C-alpha positions in Angstrom: -26.1 96.7 120.8 -26.1 94.2 118.2 -24.1 92.6 115.7 -25.6 95.2 113.1 -23.7 97.9 115.4 -21.0 97.1 114.3 -21.3 96.4 110.0 -19.2 99.1 108.3 -20.9 101.6 107.2 -19.5 102.8 103.8 -17.2 106.0 103.8 -16.0 107.6 100.7 -12.2 107.8 102.1 -10.4 104.9 100.8 -6.6 104.0 102.1 -3.5 103.5 99.8 -0.7 101.9 101.8 0.6 102.1 105.4 1.3 100.1 108.9 -0.5 99.9 112.3 1.4 99.0 115.5 -0.3 97.9 118.6 0.7 96.1 121.9 -2.2 93.5 124.0 -1.8 92.2 127.1 -2.7 88.8 127.6 -5.5 88.1 130.7 -6.0 86.0 133.5 -9.2 84.8 134.3 -10.7 84.4 137.8 -14.2 83.0 136.9 -13.9 81.1 133.9 -15.5 80.8 131.0 -15.4 77.0 129.8 -17.9 76.0 126.7 -19.3 78.2 123.8 -22.2 78.5 121.8 -21.6 79.4 118.1 -20.0 82.6 116.6 -17.5 82.3 119.7 -20.8 83.2 122.2 -19.7 82.5 125.9 -21.6 79.6 127.5 -21.0 82.1 130.9 -20.0 85.2 132.0 -16.2 85.8 133.5 -14.3 88.4 135.0 -10.5 88.8 134.2 -7.3 90.7 135.0 -5.2 92.0 132.4 -1.8 91.4 132.8 1.4 94.2 132.3 4.2 92.1 131.2 2.9 89.6 129.0 1.9 91.3 125.8 2.1 90.7 122.2 2.9 93.7 119.5 1.4 93.4 116.4 2.4 95.6 113.0 0.0 95.2 110.3 1.1 96.5 107.0 -1.6 97.3 104.5 -1.2 98.2 100.6 -4.4 98.6 98.3 -5.0 96.0 95.7 -4.4 96.9 92.0 -6.0 94.3 90.5 -6.5 90.5 90.4 -7.7 88.0 93.3 -10.6 87.7 95.2 -9.4 85.8 98.1 -7.6 87.4 101.2 -4.0 88.2 100.7 -1.8 88.7 103.7 1.5 87.3 105.0 2.8 86.5 108.4 6.1 86.6 110.2 6.1 85.5 114.0 9.5 87.0 115.6 10.8 87.8 111.9 10.4 84.6 110.4 7.6 83.7 108.0 5.0 81.5 109.7 2.5 79.6 107.7 1.3 77.2 109.9 -0.8 80.2 111.7 -2.4 81.3 108.5 -5.3 79.1 108.6 -6.2 80.8 112.2 -5.8 83.7 110.5 -8.0 83.0 107.3 -10.9 81.9 109.4 -10.3 85.4 111.8 -10.8 87.1 108.0 -14.1 84.7 107.1 -15.6 86.0 110.7 -15.1 89.8 110.7 -15.2 90.2 106.9 -19.0 91.4 107.1 -17.6 94.2 109.5 -14.6 94.7 107.7 -15.5 94.5 104.1 -12.3 96.3 102.8 -10.3 93.2 104.0 -9.7 91.7 100.4 -9.3 95.0 98.8 -5.6 95.2 100.4 -2.1 92.9 100.7 -1.5 92.9 104.1 1.5 91.5 106.4 1.3 90.6 109.5 4.7 90.9 111.6 4.0 89.5 115.7 6.2 88.9 118.7 5.1 88.2 121.9 7.2 89.6 125.5 7.4 86.3 126.2 8.9 83.2 125.1 6.4 81.3 122.6 7.2 77.8 124.3 6.7 79.3 127.7 2.8 77.7 128.0 1.1 81.1 128.0 -1.4 81.1 125.8 -0.8 83.7 123.2 -3.9 83.6 121.3 -5.8 86.4 123.7 -3.4 89.0 123.4 -2.7 88.1 119.3 -5.9 88.3 118.0 -6.9 91.5 120.2 -3.4 93.2 119.0 -4.7 92.1 115.3 -8.2 93.1 115.5 -7.1 96.8 116.7 -4.7 96.9 114.1 -7.6 96.5 111.4 -9.8 99.2 113.7 -7.2 101.6 113.2 -7.6 101.2 109.2 -11.5 101.4 110.0 -10.8 105.0 112.0 -8.5 106.5 109.1 -11.5 105.7 107.0 -14.0 107.0 108.8 -12.2 109.6 111.9 -15.7 110.3 113.2 -15.4 106.5 114.8 -15.3 108.0 118.9 -12.9 105.7 121.1 -15.7 103.9 123.1 -17.1 102.7 120.2 -13.5 101.7 118.7 -13.3 99.7 121.7 -16.2 97.8 121.5 -15.7 97.2 117.8 -12.2 95.6 118.7 -13.4 93.6 121.4 -16.3 92.3 119.5 -13.8 91.4 116.6 -11.1 90.3 118.8 -13.6 87.4 119.8 -14.3 86.4 117.2 -10.6 84.9 116.5 -10.3 83.5 119.9 -12.8 84.1 122.9 -10.7 85.2 125.7 -8.9 87.6 123.1 -11.8 90.5 123.9 -11.0 90.5 127.3 -7.4 91.7 126.1 -8.7 95.2 125.1 -9.2 97.9 127.5 -9.3 98.4 131.1 -7.5 96.1 133.8 -10.4 94.5 135.3 -12.7 93.3 132.4 -16.1 91.2 132.5 -17.4 89.1 129.1 -20.5 87.8 128.7 -24.2 88.9 129.5 -25.4 88.7 133.2 -27.9 90.8 135.2 -24.9 90.7 137.9 -22.9 93.7 135.9 -24.9 96.3 134.0 -24.1 96.5 130.3 -22.5 93.3 130.4 -23.0 91.6 126.7 -22.1 88.4 125.1 -20.7 90.1 122.2 -17.6 92.0 123.7 -15.8 92.7 127.0 -16.4 95.9 129.4 -14.2 97.5 131.7 -15.5 96.4 135.1 -18.0 99.4 135.9 -18.0 99.2 139.6 -15.9 100.4 142.5 -13.0 97.8 143.1 -11.0 97.9 147.0 -7.3 99.2 146.2 -5.8 96.5 147.1 -6.7 94.5 143.9 -5.4 97.7 141.6 -1.8 96.5 142.0 -2.6 92.6 142.2 0.5 90.9 141.2 1.0 87.4 139.3 3.7 85.2 139.1 3.3 82.7 136.2 5.0 79.4 137.1 6.1 77.9 133.9 5.3 74.2 134.7 5.4 73.0 131.5 6.2 74.6 128.1 5.3 72.1 125.6 2.0 71.7 123.6 -0.9 71.1 125.7 -2.4 67.3 124.7 -6.2 69.0 124.5 -6.7 72.4 123.3 -8.7 75.0 124.3 -10.9 74.5 121.6 -11.9 71.3 121.8 -12.5 71.5 125.5 -14.9 73.8 125.3 -16.7 71.7 122.7 -16.6 68.7 125.3 -19.0 71.5 127.7 -22.2 70.7 124.7 -22.5 66.8 126.2 -21.2 67.3 129.4 -23.1 66.0 132.6 -22.8 68.5 134.9 -22.5 71.7 132.4 -25.5 73.5 133.4 -25.0 73.5 137.1 -21.3 75.0 136.2 -22.8 77.9 133.9 -25.3 78.8 137.3 -22.2 78.3 139.3 -20.2 81.1 137.2 -23.4 83.4 137.7 -23.3 83.0 140.9 -19.5 83.4 141.4 -19.9 86.4 139.6 -22.3 88.0 142.0 -19.8 87.0 144.9 -16.6 88.8 143.6 -18.9 92.1 143.2 -18.9 92.2 146.8 -15.6 91.0 147.5 -13.6 93.5 144.5 -15.7 96.6 147.0 -14.8 95.2 150.6 -11.5 94.0 149.7 -12.2 90.5 152.0 -8.8 88.6 150.4 -9.7 85.8 152.3 -13.2 85.8 150.3 -11.6 86.6 147.2 -8.5 83.3 147.4 -11.2 80.9 148.0 -13.5 82.0 145.4 -10.7 81.9 142.6 -8.9 79.4 143.8 -12.8 77.0 143.3 -13.2 78.6 140.2 -9.5 77.3 139.2 -10.7 74.0 140.4 -13.4 73.7 139.1 -12.1 74.2 135.4 -10.3 71.6 136.0 -12.7 69.4 137.2 -14.9 69.6 134.2 -11.7 68.2 132.3 -11.5 65.5 134.4 -15.1 64.6 134.0 -15.6 65.5 130.3 -16.3 62.7 128.0 -13.6 61.7 126.9 -12.0 63.1 129.9 -8.8 64.9 130.1 -6.1 66.4 132.7 -4.0 68.8 131.5 -2.5 69.8 134.9 0.9 67.7 135.9 2.3 66.6 139.3 4.2 69.9 139.9 0.9 71.6 139.5 -0.6 69.8 142.8 3.0 70.2 144.4 2.8 74.1 143.8 -0.9 74.2 144.6 0.0 72.4 148.0 3.1 74.4 148.5 0.8 77.7 148.8 -1.9 76.0 151.3 0.4 75.3 153.2 2.3 78.4 153.1 -0.4 80.5 153.3 -2.0 78.2 156.7 1.6 79.1 158.4 2.3 82.7 157.8 -1.3 83.9 157.0 0.4 85.6 153.8 -2.8 86.4 151.3 -1.3 84.4 148.2 -3.3 81.9 146.2 -2.6 81.2 143.3 -5.3 80.0 139.7 -5.3 78.1 136.1 -6.2 78.5 132.8 -6.3 75.6 130.8 -3.1 74.1 131.1 -0.2 72.9 133.9 1.1 76.5 134.9 0.2 78.3 137.9 -0.7 81.7 138.1 0.5 83.2 141.7 -2.1 86.0 142.9 -1.0 88.2 145.8 -1.2 92.0 146.5 1.1 94.6 146.7 1.7 94.7 150.5 2.7 91.3 150.4 5.6 91.5 147.5 8.3 91.2 148.8 7.6 87.9 151.2 5.5 86.1 147.8 8.4 86.6 146.0 10.8 84.9 148.1 8.5 82.3 149.0 8.1 81.5 145.2 12.3 81.3 145.0 12.6 79.5 147.9 10.1 76.7 147.5 8.7 77.0 144.5 10.8 77.4 141.2 12.3 73.6 141.9 8.7 72.6 140.4 9.0 74.9 137.0 10.3 73.7 134.1 14.1 74.8 134.1 13.2 76.6 136.8 11.5 79.6 134.7 8.6 81.8 135.6 7.4 85.5 134.8 6.6 87.9 137.6 3.6 90.2 136.1 1.0 92.6 137.5 -1.9 94.0 136.5 -2.1 96.2 133.9 -4.4 98.7 132.0 -4.9 97.5 128.6 -3.8 97.5 125.4 -1.7 100.5 123.4 -1.5 102.0 120.8 3.1 101.8 119.5 2.2 103.5 116.1 
């Protein structure tokens, strides 16, 4: 599919007023994407686990404008309070998607959004937030054009979400989502995420992710800045090749259920992501001393007990502790005994693999 496939098709039906509510999950990448081209195109493919508990719920209310004004008209409320600081990002998003949703200037919108996790928890909500908003807008389009099929609905929602936040395209559907064109995965695309199309071992269908909140404050360097620093990065091209190779390796691992190989690849990807930050110009560090302590504790525990527990990192200091359902009790006890001490105020979130976004009304 190309961008032209997502251009809005004129329909006779218009909407006067109404609202839609969607709940969209966050996700955690196993093979990371770091670096992007124009129009939110990824420099390399990625694959992520869709989470379940960490999610954003967004209600989009709309009313047809009677007259006046040519710009976008919207109010934004976060957890019940007006949040004007979020408006520039929504403005940019509307500008990017207007070609595909030309009705945007015809309505006054009220966007009410909230997270199931604390806003200050250090978990990026841009993926879940933009996914939820894109789904609400697609619900408007589907009401105008009921002939839209579910497959197209999800692809266009993912396509739109990507234009708001790259990783948001992986928060629409599926428990395991791949994004980025590659010969390794059939039907993969740079334009949207797809439900991973191959067999996956039962262990990976019930994986758990306990998120250790090492640092809740704002990052010193944003992900957008970090992505841009890949343009002249001395190791960028080798990193992009590595991501393709790791995606190919993961394909076999996901079928076989080889947990040792899975842990090795996922941890290597996490550390490579941060190695790219350390070797950027200017260079920067998002990990904290506690992050490294947790990693070393996980390695020591795994060596001592042979428990299949590992970590991954996003672009921040927090640690995602991954483990299969069959060792859940052992893993949770280890986390409580040895890792919580390194979390800010002892805070952590227990999550697991989810099934994608849901329409609530």
